[in-house]
C-alpha positions in Angstrom: -29.1 30.5 33.7 -25.7 29.2 34.8 -23.0 28.1 32.5 -20.8 25.6 34.2 -18.0 25.8 31.7 -16.4 23.2 29.4 -14.3 21.4 32.1 -17.3 20.7 34.3 -19.6 19.9 31.4 -17.2 17.3 29.9 -16.4 15.8 33.3 -20.1 15.3 34.1 -21.2 14.3 30.5 -21.6 10.6 31.3 -23.8 11.4 34.4 -25.7 14.0 32.4 -26.5 11.4 29.7 -28.0 9.1 32.3 -29.7 11.8 34.3 -27.5 11.0 37.4 -26.8 14.6 38.3 -28.6 16.8 40.8 -31.3 19.0 39.2 -29.0 22.1 39.5 -26.0 20.4 38.0 -28.2 19.0 35.2 -29.5 22.5 34.4 -26.0 23.9 34.5 -24.7 21.4 32.0 -27.8 21.9 29.8 -27.2 25.6 29.8 -23.6 25.1 28.8 -24.5 22.6 26.0 -26.9 25.2 24.5 -24.1 27.7 24.0 -21.0 25.5 23.4 -20.6 23.9 20.0 -17.7 21.7 21.0 -19.4 20.3 24.1 -22.7 19.9 22.2 -20.8 17.8 19.6 -19.3 15.7 22.3 -22.8 15.3 23.9 -24.1 14.1 20.5 -21.4 11.5 20.3 -22.3 10.3 23.8 -26.0 10.1 23.0 -25.3 8.2 19.8 -23.0 5.7 21.6 -25.5 5.2 24.4 -28.4 4.5 22.0 -26.2 2.0 20.0 -25.2 0.2 23.2 -28.8 0.0 24.4 -29.9 -1.4 21.1 -27.0 -3.9 21.1 -27.9 -5.1 24.6 -31.4 -5.9 23.4 -30.3 -8.1 20.5 -30.6 -11.8 21.0 -28.2 -14.3 19.4 -29.8 -16.8 16.9 -30.6 -20.1 18.6 -28.1 -22.1 16.5 -25.3 -19.7 17.4 -26.2 -19.9 21.1 -26.2 -23.7 20.9 -22.9 -23.8 19.2 -21.2 -21.5 21.7 -22.7 -23.5 24.7 -21.5 -26.7 23.1 -18.0 -25.3 22.5 -17.9 -24.1 26.1 -18.9 -27.6 27.3 -15.9 -29.1 25.4 -13.4 -27.3 27.6 
């Protein structure tokens, strides 16, 4: 078990959220998050924002809104 410390955990949080770290770095950040309330709270914010963004990206505009936007763009 290796605790990488707050500075490294916060610097690598985005990559951690997307599993873009090496296995060792991922484990180090995981170990730190288990023992640090502050970094765990920041991680929770990151997870929440990531999930909200993923959901928003899957939403589709209603057909009438899409048509109105495309029509307005065609007027310019």
